[in-house]
N, C-alpha and C positions, 0 to 999 in steps of 0.2 A: 678358220676366227671369223666371225664374223662384229663389225664395229658397231658399237652403237650411236646413231644417227643424230650427228653433232652439227654438222654442218648446213645441212638442210633446212630450207623452214622457206613457206611461202612469200618472203619480204625476199631471202635469195634471189628466188626465182625468178620474181618478179622483175627483179633488176636484170638477171639474163636477160628475160623475152624483150626487155625495153633497148638492155643495147644489141643486141643479134637479130631478132625478131620481129624490131617494130611496124617494119611495111608491109609481112606479112598478116600480122595481127589487122592493122587496120582493114586488109582485103576480107579477111573475116568478117571484121565488125562489118564493112559496108554488103556482103555477102548476108548477113543473118537482118540487116537491116531490110534487104532485099527478097526476102524472103525463104531466098535457095538454102538447101540441106546441105550443102558440101560444105562441113564448118571444120576440116582435121586442119591441123600444123603440124608437121613433121619436122624434127629435129635433125639437124645433122650433128651426127653421136662426132663421128671422129673429128670434123674438122672446128665443130663450138662446141660441144660438148664437153669433149677431154680438153681444151686447151682455158674455158672457163674456171676463174680460181685457179691453178692451176690441176683440175679436171678432179677434184674435191665431189664436186656432185655426179660426175658422172660414178664416179668409185660408190658413190654411196648409191646412189641410182643399182647399180648391180647387187651389191651388199644384202639391199631390203627395198626392192624393189617397192611392197604394197607404200609405206610410208613415204616415200623418198614422188611417187605422184602421186599421195593426196596433194604434198606439200606443192610442186607444179603444176596443178588442177587449182588452187587456191590462192598460187603466183598471179598465175594467166586471169584469173577472174579481178586482179585487184592491179593490172597491167591496164598503162592507159590507151583510149586510144583515138581515132578523132569523132567518131559519134557518140 
């Protein structure tokens, strides 16, 4: 059974990124400012995403990856960084 995505949204992902990955996002922002091409952010699914909000984002990601990844991408764009 596939559930409709109701929890995942860009704002929820923004909160996740700012809570768990702020330092990494700042490093990526610095790389972008410096012209480096490696701009990937690796998310620890088992140690971070599964415990965040009782695993709701993780569950929705597995059940509806295309939509949830779009939410994550938009949430990342909204996330504050030092640059």
